[in-house]
Structure formats: structure tokens, C-alpha cells
VEXGU-490949 format. One record per residue (C-alpha): residue number from 1; x, y, z. Coordinates in pm, 1 decimal. Example, Ala and Ser with C-alpha at 12.3 -4.5 7.8 and 13.67 -1.06 7.14 Angstrom:
# VEXGU-490949
seq,east,north,up
1,1230.0,-450.0,780.0
2,1367.0,-106.0,714.0
END
This chain:
# VEXGU-490949
seq,east,north,up
1,3848.2,1899.4,-7616.1
2,3487.0,1809.4,-7368.2
3,3152.1,1686.8,-7453.1
4,2917.9,1943.4,-7571.6
5,2694.5,1980.7,-7154.1
6,2325.2,1770.7,-7278.8
7,2028.1,2011.4,-7242.8
8,1873.8,1791.2,-7117.1
9,2044.2,1775.2,-6832.0
10,2084.6,2152.5,-6724.0
11,1749.7,2260.2,-6802.8
12,1477.8,2240.9,-6434.2
13,1181.1,1989.3,-6552.2
14,811.8,2116.5,-6491.9
15,718.7,1751.9,-6357.5
16,925.4,1425.5,-6266.0
17,826.1,1064.6,-6328.7
18,883.5,847.5,-6049.8
19,838.2,432.2,-6122.3
20,901.4,218.9,-5805.6
21,999.4,-133.5,-5976.9
22,1139.4,-470.6,-5808.2
23,1196.7,-738.2,-6105.6
24,891.3,-779.5,-6407.2
25,1203.6,-638.7,-6668.7
26,939.5,-669.3,-6969.3
27,693.6,-478.5,-6816.5
28,880.5,-239.1,-6691.2
29,986.6,-136.1,-7030.0
30,657.4,-92.6,-7117.0
31,648.8,138.6,-6826.1
32,900.7,377.1,-6922.5
33,851.9,332.3,-7282.4
34,499.8,584.8,-7226.4
35,644.4,741.9,-6962.4
36,935.8,902.6,-7122.3
37,679.9,957.1,-7445.6
38,469.1,1237.8,-7243.7
39,331.3,1506.8,-7533.6
40,529.8,1740.8,-7270.4
41,844.3,1969.9,-7465.2
42,1177.8,1737.7,-7419.9
43,1288.2,1938.5,-7113.2
44,977.6,1988.6,-6901.0
45,936.6,1601.9,-6790.7
46,1242.3,1389.6,-6668.0
47,1201.4,981.9,-6559.4
48,1324.2,853.5,-6254.9
49,1317.0,443.3,-6207.4
50,1394.6,351.1,-5913.2
51,1514.3,-18.2,-5889.1
52,1543.8,-294.1,-5605.2
53,1542.6,-631.5,-5786.0
54,1768.7,-828.7,-5679.6
55,1940.6,-899.4,-5986.5
56,2039.7,-644.8,-6292.7
57,1825.6,-748.7,-6579.3
58,1593.2,-449.3,-6495.0
59,1893.2,-233.5,-6445.1
60,2018.1,-325.8,-6810.7
61,1655.9,-299.7,-7010.8
62,1646.4,98.6,-6891.2
63,1979.5,166.9,-6929.5
64,1947.6,64.9,-7315.9
65,1686.4,242.2,-7307.7
66,1870.7,582.0,-7223.6
67,2022.0,690.1,-7547.1
68,1635.5,676.3,-7722.6
69,1509.5,893.9,-7413.9
70,1287.7,1189.3,-7574.0
71,1313.8,1331.9,-7257.6
72,1603.6,1289.4,-6923.8
73,1574.4,900.0,-6808.5
74,1803.9,829.3,-6488.3
75,1809.3,480.1,-6315.8
76,1843.2,453.0,-5987.6
77,1915.0,87.4,-5741.9
78,1893.7,70.8,-5406.2
79,1832.6,-295.1,-5122.7
80,1461.0,-405.2,-5107.8
81,1215.2,-192.2,-4874.0
82,883.5,-207.4,-5088.6
83,802.5,15.9,-5359.5
84,736.4,322.6,-5049.8
85,1162.7,365.4,-5033.5
86,1202.0,340.2,-5390.7
87,956.7,640.9,-5452.6
88,1109.5,803.5,-5177.6
89,1460.7,782.7,-5331.7
90,1282.4,921.2,-5690.5
91,1116.8,1223.9,-5511.0
92,1473.5,1270.7,-5364.3
93,1651.6,1270.4,-5706.0
94,1329.5,1458.2,-5863.6
95,1412.1,1850.1,-5991.8
96,1080.2,1935.8,-6013.4
97,829.2,2108.0,-5834.3
98,528.6,1849.4,-5883.9
99,613.9,1488.0,-5896.9
100,409.6,1153.7,-6072.3
101,394.9,822.2,-6012.1
102,347.2,549.4,-6240.3
103,439.8,192.6,-6094.1
104,559.3,-61.4,-6340.9
105,316.2,-274.2,-6434.9
106,106.7,68.9,-6571.0
107,152.6,275.6,-6893.3
108,49.5,573.8,-6918.7
109,-107.8,767.9,-7165.7
110,55.6,1009.2,-7379.4
111,-154.3,1312.5,-7216.5
112,-166.8,1206.1,-6871.2
113,125.8,1457.4,-6710.6
114,-56.5,1761.6,-6896.2
115,-392.0,1631.5,-6760.0
116,-254.0,1617.3,-6373.0
117,-33.5,1885.1,-6448.8
118,-344.0,2109.6,-6523.2
119,-527.7,1987.9,-6211.0
120,-409.3,2173.6,-6036.2
121,-418.3,2538.5,-5829.7
122,-307.6,2649.1,-5484.3
123,-343.9,2506.3,-5283.8
124,-396.6,2132.5,-5403.8
125,-104.6,1897.7,-5305.3
126,-228.2,1565.7,-5448.0
127,-385.8,1482.1,-5796.6
128,-548.9,1191.4,-5823.3
129,-573.1,954.8,-6214.5
130,-772.1,760.3,-6354.0
131,-655.0,402.8,-6321.5
132,-828.9,168.7,-6580.6
133,-741.2,-232.3,-6730.6
134,-517.5,-300.9,-6986.9
135,-819.2,-285.2,-7328.3
136,-597.0,-623.9,-7418.6
137,-639.0,-756.5,-7119.6
138,-909.3,-1024.9,-6988.8
139,-992.7,-938.9,-6674.0
140,-1179.8,-1240.1,-6509.9
141,-1249.2,-1378.1,-6111.6
142,-940.7,-1506.0,-6162.5
143,-731.9,-1129.7,-6254.4
144,-557.7,-864.7,-6050.8
145,-599.6,-502.9,-6149.8
146,-610.0,-166.8,-6067.6
147,-970.8,12.1,-6166.6
148,-998.4,434.1,-6023.0
149,-1278.7,576.0,-6136.5
150,-1308.9,845.2,-5979.5
151,-1095.3,1004.9,-5619.1
152,-1067.4,743.0,-5401.7
153,-918.3,752.2,-4987.3
154,-683.7,500.5,-5086.2
155,-490.8,679.9,-5315.3
156,-390.2,467.9,-5492.8
157,69.0,522.3,-5642.5
158,33.5,368.8,-5949.5
159,-128.4,688.2,-6045.5
160,-65.8,995.4,-5833.6
161,57.8,1324.6,-5887.0
162,209.4,1508.5,-5540.7
163,301.9,1876.7,-5504.9
164,694.8,1889.2,-5424.8
165,600.2,2065.1,-5094.7
166,397.0,1895.3,-5024.0
167,568.7,1529.5,-5041.5
168,827.7,1650.8,-4798.8
169,634.6,1823.1,-4608.4
170,422.1,1465.2,-4534.3
171,790.7,1326.2,-4541.0
172,709.1,1052.2,-4794.5
173,631.9,673.0,-4761.9
174,640.6,390.9,-4513.1
175,871.1,59.5,-4611.1
176,703.5,-279.6,-4674.3
177,610.7,-514.4,-4401.3
178,693.3,-807.9,-4774.7
179,998.2,-609.6,-4956.7
180,1105.1,-896.2,-5117.2
181,696.8,-987.9,-5251.5
182,602.8,-848.6,-5566.4
183,308.3,-779.2,-5455.7
184,360.7,-572.3,-5089.4
185,162.3,-588.3,-4804.3
186,90.7,-184.2,-4893.1
187,-72.9,78.3,-4679.4
188,215.4,337.2,-4775.6
189,22.2,529.0,-5024.0
190,-320.1,495.7,-4785.4
191,-51.4,666.2,-4495.1
192,118.7,886.2,-4708.0
193,-203.7,1031.5,-4878.1
194,-377.0,1148.9,-4569.7
195,-89.1,1229.3,-4396.2
196,-85.2,1543.2,-4659.8
197,-479.3,1597.9,-4665.3
198,-388.3,1624.4,-4224.9
199,-118.5,1941.3,-4339.7
200,-398.8,2101.5,-4499.9
201,-366.0,2045.9,-4890.6
202,-636.5,1994.0,-5105.9
203,-647.7,1690.6,-5337.7
204,-846.9,1635.5,-5684.2
205,-915.4,1402.3,-5952.0
206,-811.8,1426.8,-6327.4
207,-1042.9,1216.6,-6467.8
208,-808.7,1256.6,-6866.5
209,-501.7,1131.1,-6663.9
210,-480.2,811.7,-6723.2
211,-313.8,519.9,-6701.3
212,-362.0,185.3,-6810.0
213,-286.8,-154.6,-6533.6
214,-176.9,-415.4,-6728.2
215,-427.4,-740.1,-6582.1
216,-218.2,-977.7,-6410.0
217,-359.1,-1381.1,-6356.8
218,-352.8,-1506.7,-6070.5
219,-407.7,-1854.0,-5844.7
220,-717.7,-1917.5,-5706.7
221,-564.2,-1877.6,-5385.6
222,-443.7,-1520.8,-5426.4
223,-804.4,-1422.4,-5507.8
224,-915.5,-1644.9,-5206.1
225,-693.8,-1461.1,-4956.6
226,-602.2,-1045.7,-4954.9
227,-294.6,-1004.0,-4728.5
228,-380.1,-669.1,-4757.7
229,-595.9,-674.3,-4541.2
230,-437.0,-746.0,-4227.4
231,-321.7,-339.7,-4215.3
232,-627.8,-172.6,-4257.9
233,-697.4,-158.5,-3890.7
234,-402.3,23.6,-3830.1
235,-431.3,232.4,-4094.1
236,-784.1,295.7,-3888.1
237,-643.8,349.0,-3592.9
238,-405.0,598.6,-3818.7
239,-695.6,780.6,-3923.9
240,-942.5,759.8,-3709.8
241,-1137.9,1001.4,-3999.8
242,-1067.7,668.7,-4241.1
243,-1429.7,507.2,-4036.8
244,-1612.5,689.4,-4158.3
245,-1561.7,540.2,-4554.0
246,-1652.7,173.7,-4478.2
247,-1942.8,-2.7,-4442.2
248,-2132.6,105.5,-4053.3
249,-1769.1,247.6,-3951.6
250,-1684.9,-94.8,-3903.9
251,-1678.6,-331.6,-4105.2
252,-1504.8,-364.4,-4427.9
253,-1796.4,-353.6,-4676.4
254,-2128.2,-524.2,-4633.8
255,-2076.5,-882.7,-4718.9
256,-1794.9,-913.7,-4425.4
257,-2093.2,-695.3,-4174.0
258,-2340.9,-959.1,-4322.4
259,-2128.7,-1284.2,-4288.6
260,-2084.3,-1208.4,-3893.4
261,-2436.1,-1142.5,-3882.8
262,-2546.5,-1520.8,-4071.2
263,-2233.2,-1712.9,-3862.1
264,-2380.8,-1558.7,-3497.4
265,-2719.3,-1663.9,-3705.9
266,-2526.6,-2012.5,-3704.5
267,-2426.5,-2005.1,-3429.0
268,-2717.8,-1935.3,-3197.6
269,-2898.6,-2218.4,-3439.5
270,-2671.1,-2490.5,-3283.5
271,-2750.1,-2304.3,-2955.1
272,-3084.3,-2238.7,-2929.2
273,-3338.6,-2283.7,-3226.4
274,-3292.4,-2310.1,-3557.3
275,-3472.3,-2029.1,-3646.0
276,-3196.7,-1782.7,-3561.2
277,-3043.4,-2002.3,-3895.2
278,-3295.2,-1667.5,-4057.8
279,-3023.5,-1475.0,-4023.9
280,-2839.1,-1641.3,-4277.2
281,-3019.4,-1493.4,-4572.0
282,-2906.4,-1157.2,-4616.3
283,-2597.5,-1303.9,-4673.3
284,-2689.7,-1561.8,-4913.2
285,-2905.0,-1302.5,-5092.0
286,-2556.1,-1076.4,-5142.1
287,-2327.2,-1396.9,-5277.9
288,-2619.6,-1559.4,-5471.6
289,-2730.1,-1176.0,-5668.7
290,-2487.9,-1020.8,-5685.9
291,-2405.4,-930.3,-6109.9
292,-2172.3,-1300.2,-6250.5
293,-2032.6,-1304.2,-6526.4
294,-1938.9,-1643.1,-6486.7
295,-2208.4,-1789.6,-6293.3
296,-2540.6,-1725.2,-6463.3
297,-2912.1,-1894.1,-6388.4
298,-2873.1,-2216.6,-6163.2
299,-2532.0,-2188.4,-6151.8
300,-2576.4,-1830.6,-5933.3
301,-2615.6,-2019.9,-5599.6
302,-2262.4,-2172.8,-5631.4
303,-2105.0,-1860.4,-5590.7
304,-2166.1,-1868.7,-5242.1
305,-1993.9,-2106.7,-5136.2
306,-1635.3,-1996.0,-5339.9
307,-1698.2,-1670.3,-5162.8
308,-1819.8,-1760.1,-4767.0
309,-1417.9,-1878.0,-4827.9
310,-1301.4,-1589.0,-4916.8
311,-1446.6,-1398.5,-4691.6
312,-1383.0,-1651.8,-4420.6
313,-1042.6,-1567.4,-4519.4
314,-1061.8,-1228.7,-4539.3
315,-1291.3,-1218.4,-4200.8
316,-936.4,-1382.4,-4030.7
317,-686.5,-1156.9,-4172.2
318,-911.1,-850.8,-4013.1
319,-995.1,-986.1,-3734.8
320,-600.4,-1068.1,-3697.3
321,-516.9,-702.9,-3797.9
322,-785.8,-570.7,-3534.6
323,-566.0,-794.3,-3225.7
324,-256.9,-658.6,-3345.5
325,-385.2,-263.4,-3381.0
326,-587.8,-317.9,-3079.6
327,-832.3,-118.0,-3344.5
328,-1140.7,-324.1,-3457.4
329,-1197.5,-296.7,-3833.2
330,-1376.3,-616.4,-3977.4
END
């Protein structure tokens, strides 16, 4: 006698959740647990995990969760190409008209899907939810986490909904430059979001569609070296409309602009007159006056040395990207 058909396999869900992952099995467990425990009817959503890990540790975790899942849960393994192609695989397997992307280091609140879907209307192709640091984590200087409190022009795919029609028309995400890195180069979420916008689709922000991002301790060198800056000149070259969103159109932020001014002032002081050192004052004041939880009072000037090294590293990455892609963004 054949087994009775599984109603969750036969039902067509309204939204498909796609979780790309590379290693980090314990974080994946938390992400999947939150995704399958949404407050929608069990046949209204499904969860697809697209894994590119070099071993079966993640696969074993997810497959063990399938029997107890209240919605349809599917696991797929693929070769590493970065999170973009993993999301594309999940989207191809998705059966719903809406695709919700959740990163494997995030935990969704129970109303996440319902609130995200409620923000869609005619002409809306992208809905971005609110991403907050894990309330159990301890954010600090040497930690990394994602925080999105309003609509972001980056369209971070850690918490992002696409209308399937818009996603397919734009062609999905690109592959990453560093497919075997836990922290990829990135840029694929910016690229896809703006391609969808160029097709005429609108975007919205859903503040109640909340996920919490893991607060990850990082070594000092990772705080100093933000490799993702290298890709930004390419993104500006592809989407010139992004320029207006940067400081004075040609600088990544105010700190980079004032750093360059300080460097020019230092060079002129060496070549001509010490008076030119006045050009360093705006940068020094910016870094000293910024709010700080760790360096206060008389220790505040110590920030300048730490941030000078970080800002010089960032300038080097932006300069290298500007040369590589022949598009200036410093």
C-alpha cells in the first residue's frame, strides 16, 4: 500500500523562505527553527536551505529537523559560489509567488513573514524588513552584526522579500569573488536590488518584519580591513544613480573625504608651509568628537590613532577598487 500524500508537499505556498548557508551548523539550526515556526498556516509557506558547505554537518542538522517541521522543509546541497547562487537555487526551487531571503546567521521573529507579505501592493517588487542585533549579544567595537532600521539602498538580503516575477525578470544574484569565505566579498544584493528598481518595480520597508542578526566577535585585523569596500566602485559604475547617496558623490563617507583633505594638508605642509596642517583639523575633530562607549574623557584622542589606521586601510581598498573598475569612489 502506498503512503498517503503529504498535504504540505501538494499545497502551493504563498511565500517561500530561502536560507543560503556555508558552514555554521549551529547558527543554521537557529535560523531554520525560526523560519519554520512562523505564525502563518503551515501550508502557506515553505523553507528551503541551500547549502554549499564542504561537508555534511549542515545537511545532517537540517535533515534531522524535517520530520518535526510544521511547514515544508527542503534541503539542497551545491558547490560553493557564495550566497548569491545559493539564493538563486532556492528561488528556482521555490513554489510561491513571493520569496523571502533569510541569512543563516539570523533569527526571524514569528510574525516576520506575515508582516513582510503585508507590505506588498501593486507595483511593489521588493520589501525590506528591519534587522536588529541579537538582543542576547553584546555589540562592541570588535564585533560584527547587521542593523537595518529603515529602507537601505544596499537591499541587504539578510532580511529581504522579492515578488517572484520581479526576481525572475532581473535574473537573480551574481556569484561571489570569494566563494569559500565565511565573510564573502558581497555586492550581489545591491546589484540585484537596483536591477529590479530599474525594471520599474517599487520598494518598501516593513518595520515590523523583524529578524535578529548574530553578534559575532571579530579580530582587530578584520575591524581594520573591510574588504567589501573594494567592490563599491564597481557597483557605482553599474549604477551611476548610487553616486548621489555617497558623501559629495565621490567619497564613501564623510570620514574618507576629511581623511583625504588631511593627507593633502600634510603633504603641502611638508612641501611648503606648516600652516597647511590646518587641513588636518576637520578629520581630527570628527574622530575625537564621535560618540564612544569605550574611549571617553581624556582617552578620547586615542580614537584618532585607531581610526586613522582603519580609515587609511579603507582608502587603500577604495582606491584599488576605483583603479580596478575605472570608476572613482574614495
